[in-house]
C-alpha positions as CSV (number, residue, x, y, z in Angstrom):
1,M,0.0,0.0,0.0
2,K,1.2,3.5,-0.9
3,M,1.8,5.8,2.1
4,G,-0.9,8.3,2.1
5,A,-2.8,6.8,-0.8
6,T,-5.5,5.1,1.2
7,K,-8.3,7.3,2.8
8,V,-8.2,6.8,6.6
9,S,-11.2,7.5,8.7
10,G,-10.9,11.1,10.2
11,S,-8.4,12.2,7.7
12,D,-11.1,14.8,6.5
13,D,-10.0,15.1,2.8
14,Y,-6.3,15.8,3.4
15,L,-4.0,14.9,0.7
16,F,-2.2,12.5,3.1
17,H,-2.9,11.6,6.7
18,P,-1.8,14.3,9.2
19,Q,-0.5,11.7,11.5
20,L,2.5,11.3,9.1
21,L,3.7,14.7,10.3
22,K,3.7,13.7,14.0
23,N,6.9,12.9,15.8
24,L,9.4,13.9,13.0
25,D,13.1,13.7,13.9
26,W,13.6,17.4,14.8
27,D,16.5,16.5,17.1
28,S,18.7,15.7,14.1
29,V,18.4,19.4,12.9
30,Q,18.1,21.2,16.2
31,N,21.1,23.4,15.4
32,I,19.6,24.8,12.2
33,L,16.6,26.8,13.8
34,N,17.2,29.5,16.4
35,P,14.9,29.8,18.3
36,A,14.0,26.1,18.0
37,I,10.8,25.5,16.4
38,T,9.0,22.5,14.7
39,N,6.0,21.7,12.6
40,E,4.2,20.9,15.8
41,N,5.5,23.9,17.8
42,T,5.8,26.7,15.2
43,G,6.5,29.4,17.8
44,E,3.2,31.2,17.0
45,P,-0.1,29.7,18.1
46,W,-1.8,30.8,14.9
47,L,0.6,29.1,12.5
48,L,-0.5,25.6,11.5
49,V,1.7,23.2,9.5
50,R,-0.5,20.5,7.9
51,P,-1.1,18.6,4.6
52,L,-2.8,20.2,1.7
53,H,-6.6,20.0,2.1
54,I,-9.3,19.7,-0.5
55,T,-10.7,23.1,0.7
56,D,-7.3,25.0,0.3
57,Y,-8.4,26.4,-3.0
58,D,-10.5,28.8,-1.0
59,K,-7.7,29.6,1.4
60,G,-5.4,30.9,-1.2
61,Y,-3.2,27.9,-2.0
62,L,-2.9,28.8,-5.7
63,Q,-2.3,32.5,-4.9
64,I,0.7,31.6,-2.7
65,L,2.0,29.4,-5.6
66,S,1.8,32.3,-8.0
67,Q,4.4,34.2,-5.9
68,L,6.8,31.3,-7.0
69,T,5.8,30.6,-10.7
70,T,3.0,30.8,-13.2
71,V,-0.1,29.0,-12.1
72,G,-2.6,29.9,-14.8
73,N,-6.4,30.3,-14.6
74,V,-7.2,27.2,-12.5
75,S,-10.9,26.7,-11.6
76,K,-12.0,25.3,-8.3
77,T,-13.2,22.2,-10.2
78,E,-9.9,21.8,-11.8
79,F,-8.1,22.2,-8.5
80,E,-10.2,19.4,-6.9
81,R,-9.8,17.1,-9.8
82,Q,-6.0,17.4,-9.7
83,F,-6.0,17.1,-5.9
84,W,-7.9,13.7,-6.2
85,N,-5.6,12.6,-9.1
86,M,-2.6,13.2,-6.7
87,Y,-4.5,11.5,-3.8
88,K,-5.3,8.4,-5.9
89,A,-1.8,8.1,-7.2
90,G,-0.1,8.4,-3.9
91,G,3.4,9.7,-3.3
92,Y,2.3,13.4,-3.2
93,Y,3.0,15.0,0.2
94,L,2.0,18.7,-0.3
95,T,2.4,20.6,2.9
96,V,1.2,23.9,3.8
97,I,1.5,26.6,6.5
98,E,-1.8,28.2,7.4
99,D,-2.4,31.6,9.3
100,T,-5.4,30.3,11.3
101,R,-6.4,34.0,12.1
102,S,-7.1,34.7,8.5
103,N,-7.6,31.1,7.3
104,K,-5.0,31.8,4.5
105,I,-2.2,29.6,3.3
106,I,1.0,31.6,3.7
107,G,3.6,28.9,2.8
108,A,3.9,25.6,1.0
109,S,6.2,23.0,-0.3
110,S,5.9,19.7,-2.2
111,L,7.5,16.4,-1.4
112,I,7.1,14.1,-4.2
113,T,8.2,10.4,-3.9
114,E,9.0,7.7,-6.6
115,F,9.7,4.1,-6.4
116,K,13.1,2.9,-7.9
117,F,14.8,-0.3,-8.5
118,V,18.2,1.1,-7.5
119,H,19.2,1.3,-3.8
120,N,17.4,-2.0,-3.1
121,C,14.2,-1.0,-4.6
122,G,14.3,2.3,-2.7
123,L,12.2,5.3,-2.4
124,R,13.5,8.6,-3.8
125,A,12.2,12.1,-2.8
126,R,12.1,15.5,-4.6
127,L,11.5,18.8,-3.0
128,E,9.4,21.2,-5.1
129,D,7.3,24.4,-5.0
130,V,8.7,26.0,-2.0
131,V,7.2,29.3,-1.1
132,V,6.5,31.5,1.8
133,N,4.5,34.7,1.7
134,N,7.0,37.7,1.8
135,T,4.9,39.5,4.6
136,Y,5.8,36.6,7.0
137,R,9.6,37.0,6.8
138,G,11.8,36.8,9.9
139,K,9.9,33.7,11.5
140,Q,12.1,31.0,9.9
141,L,9.1,29.6,7.9
142,G,11.2,28.9,4.8
143,K,13.4,26.7,6.9
144,L,10.4,25.2,8.8
145,I,8.6,24.1,5.7
146,V,11.5,22.7,3.9
147,L,12.8,20.8,7.1
148,T,9.2,19.5,7.8
149,V,9.0,17.7,4.4
150,S,12.8,16.8,4.5
151,L,12.2,15.1,7.8
152,L,9.0,13.5,6.4
153,A,11.0,12.0,3.5
154,K,13.4,10.6,6.1
155,K,10.4,9.1,8.0
156,L,9.1,7.6,4.9
157,G,12.3,5.8,4.3
158,C,13.6,7.7,1.3
159,Y,17.2,7.2,0.5
160,K,17.6,10.6,-1.2
161,M,15.9,14.0,-1.4
162,S,16.9,16.3,-4.2
163,L,15.9,19.7,-5.5
164,D,16.7,22.1,-8.2
165,C,17.0,25.8,-7.3
166,K,18.3,29.1,-8.7
167,D,21.8,30.1,-7.9
168,P,20.7,32.9,-5.2
169,L,18.9,30.2,-3.2
170,I,21.9,27.8,-3.0
171,P,23.3,29.3,0.3
172,F,19.8,28.9,1.8
173,Y,19.6,25.2,1.0
174,K,23.2,24.7,2.1
175,S,22.3,26.3,5.5
176,I,19.8,23.5,6.3
177,G,21.9,20.6,5.1
178,Y,21.6,20.2,1.4
179,K,24.7,19.9,-0.6
180,L,25.7,20.4,-4.3
181,E,26.6,17.2,-6.1
182,P,29.9,17.6,-8.1
183,G,29.3,17.1,-11.8
184,N,25.6,17.4,-11.5
185,A,25.1,21.2,-11.4
186,N,23.2,21.5,-14.7
187,F,19.5,21.3,-14.9
188,M,18.0,20.8,-18.3
189,T,14.3,20.7,-19.4
190,I,12.1,20.3,-22.3
191,R,8.8,22.1,-21.8
192,Y,5.4,21.1,-23.2
193,E,3.4,24.2,-22.4
194,D,1.0,23.9,-25.1
195,S,0.5,20.2,-24.9
196,P,-3.2,19.0,-24.1
197,K,-4.0,18.3,-20.6
198,P,-4.5,14.6,-19.6
199,S,-8.2,13.7,-19.4
């Protein structure tokens, strides 16, 4: 069974079960955050770190993503369809930070896992779509959201977590334990922006 793919009673339409974010290994990264905060103790009672929820379209999830990249004109129906596609496929651990005072999503990151034959049929993780609302700077929320999904990848048993970032962000990721791989500094893509969407 895929972790997070099967609906569990009480999960209330989260993309993955919130229990997976409990008891992450914050002791292994305690020297990175000052003051020390975790996904369960964010330092502010109104900040909540949790899985993406089906209702987050109305809480500004796509708006926070638009601070990072082009989102497009995505309807609520399209959002919900894509949410359930991810839910059914399994391996998608989209995590958000909510300001519970305004019921708005103010930070997000995506952990995507894939099954491999290498590394003894291991599980590989990728970090994508990391963003925190600019008005919430100074609360270590960038580090918090990245470390939360990084520690989740560790908990899931992934053998590696990788990311691609722009040069100005390299020092940030280095500061929380990520390393550049020699000989693997180039990232190339082919884009299919005008390809039809899968039905």
